[in-house]
N, C-alpha and C positions, 0 to 999 in steps of 0.2 A: 467446295467447304459450305456446308449449311448455313443457311440464315440464321438457324438456332443458335448458331457461336458468338454472335454480335450481342452487343447489351444495351441496344438503343433505347429499348422498351422500357429497361430498368432506370436509366439515367433520364428519360421522360419522363416517368412517371414517381421519382424522388429527387426533387430538383437538391443543388448543393448549396446549402444556404453559410457563408460566411461566418456569421455571427455566432452559430454554436454546432455544439458536435451531434452530427446526426449517426443514430446507432439503432438499431432495433435486431431483436431476436425472431429468427424466421425458420421454420425447417427444410432441411435440405430432401434432397430426390428420396434417398435411403429413410427420412424419415428422423436423422439425430439434430437437435438444434445446433444453427451453427449464428454467429453475431456477424452484423455486416456494417460497415463504416461508409456513410458518404464522402467523398473526399473530392476536392476539385478534380474533374475530368474524368473521374474513376469511383468503383468502389472495391473496400478491402473486404474481405471475406476471411474469419477467424474462428478456429475452432472452439468451444467451450471449456475442454475440459484437457489435460496435461499442456504441451506445448502448442501456444495459437497456433503455429502453421501446420499442425498434427502429427511433425515428423517425432521418429522415437530414437534420438541420438545413442550409439551404443545397446540400441534396445532398451534405454530409460525414459522415461514421463518425460523428460526434458532435459537439456546440456547442463543444467546444473544438477541434476539426479547423479547424471555420466560421470562429474567431473569430482565429486566428493567421495568416489573410490577412490580415486589416483591416487591420493598420499597415501592411502592403505597401501597400495602398492607397492608405492616407489618410496614412501617415507617421509614424514613432515616437511623435508627440505625440497621439494616437490616444486617445481617451477614451470608457470604455463609456457606454452610454444607461443611463437608469434599467429600458428595458424588458429591454435586454442583461443588465443585472445580476439581475434577475429570471430570465431564462432560465437563467443561470448556476447559481443559489441550486436551481435545481431540477433541471439536472444535478448538481452537486453529492449532494444526497440521492439521487438514482437508483445513482451508482456506489457511494455509502457503502453500500447495502442490498444491492448485489452482492458489493462486496468482502466484508463480513461473510457473506455467504451462502457465496461461497468460502473463505472458512477454515473454516466449519462445515464443508464437506464437504472437506475437506483436499488441496482442488484450490489449492495454494499460489504454485504458478506465474501462473496465472490473477490469483488474490490481488493478489500484487506487481504484476502488470500493471496489471489496477485503481489500487491503491495509487497507482502511478508518473503514471498518468492525472492522479487529481485533485492531486497537489503540482504538476505542470504547469500544471492549470488554475489552482490557487492564486499559482503564478509569477506568469502573464498578468496576473491580477489585481490582485496588486502593483503590476507596471507601468503598467496603464493603468486603476486605480480612478478614480471621480469624488468619492470621500470615503472621508477615512483611518477614519472608524468602519465604514464598510461591509468596509475592508480587513480591519481588527483581527477584526470577526466573521469573518470565515476564519482569520486567523492563528492565533485562539485551538485552532484545531482542527490544525495542523499538528506539533505533539508525537503527538496521537493517530495520524495519518495516519501520520507518521514510524516510531512503532511497530508498528503496521502490514505495512509496507512489512517492517521488518527483520525480525520475527517469520514475515513470508510465507518472503522471502528464504531465513532463516536454516535452516527446515525444508524448503523445494526443494533446500538446498544438501547436508543430514542426508542428507534420499532420494538424493541423484542424485552427490554428492563425498565424504560420510562425517562424520565430527564435526569433523574439525580444520578443514575447511571451513565449517562451518556456524557453529564458533567465530568464526572469522576474520569470517564474516558479522555475529556481532553485533557484534564490535568496528567492522566499517565502520561500522554504525548509530550505536553511541554516539558514533562519531567526527563524525558528521551532526548530530546531536544537540547537542553540543559546539559545532558552525559554527553551527547555529540563534542557541544561546544568546550566542554570538560576536556576530553581527551586530547582536543588539539590546543588547547591550553589556549583558549580565545572565549572565557567564558562571558565578558564582558561585549562580545557581539549577539549576544541572547536577546538582551535588551532592543537590539536593531534590528533583529530579524523581523521581515515583514509577514514570512508566511507565520511565526510563531505570534505574533500580532494579530493575525486572521484567525487564530487557533483561540485568542483570548478574547476577540469580538463574539467568536462564535458560541463559548460558552456561557457570556452573558446576556447573550440573545434568547438563550435556553433558558436562562434566570429568568428572564422577564416575560419571556412566552409562557413559559411551564410556571410562574410561581415560586420558583424554588430558591430558598436559601442557600445559607454554607450548610454542605452535603457533611452527612457523618466522619468522612474521613478527610475532611476540610476543617471539622470541628476537633476532631482527635489531633491534628496537626497543632491546631492554634493551642490545646491544653495541653500538646507535650511541650511545645515553645516556652507557655508561660507555667509551665512545671508544677501544672495542677492534674497531677498523677493521680489522684481517685477518680475526678472526672475523666482521666484518659484510660481508666483502666473499665469504667463504664461505657463508656463508647467501644472502644475493644469489642469487647462484651456482643453489645449489640451489633456490631459489624458481623461479628462470627455467625450470631443467630438469626440475621436477614442471607448471608450466603449460605446457611443450613436448611433455610426455609425452599421447600419444594416449589 
């Protein structure tokens, strides 16, 4: 066995730190970029495109992309097998690892794309699950994935569109939280949700750090609630104008 097969040098040069996630983008031997995550007693390597392990299940870019074709072939009453459920669990874990790596690397657009992939896979599982308990084993993590999605989109908007756009992204994320709890007829839990609270804190920090007051969308909602329809119309026109601006 060649000495080059061990990773002693990598582990020695890149110490494990338990207080935060250590991730890096590095070139592979063929020139493509890969993510490496330092874990206790080792290193995890993930592909940056497609499925994190580089596999193409059924020739598709991910297992989720492969699965969405099955109801077309077998009808809307298609139900996942236990083997398919195990493969889905594997993909959930892979995309979780890459999502948190993207967040650590401040690659917010890519983190949001991976969060959206996971939510799409969750929705598919909800529709075609063979077992309610298996469904709930994933649904319990939906708030966490929604939090990552909102966090990533907010920071991406902050970089690309400014603080007001970022604040609106937080509000959109909070609306998704409310919709999630409404679907489960548990609206009262929204006020107690720790992750929703962290998003509110993020929004108010953005206001303070960037000296932003009520956004146009927030002022529009206020005007509608107060039945100030002329003001609401002007605010809508301004929103449309800004969205149309290059």
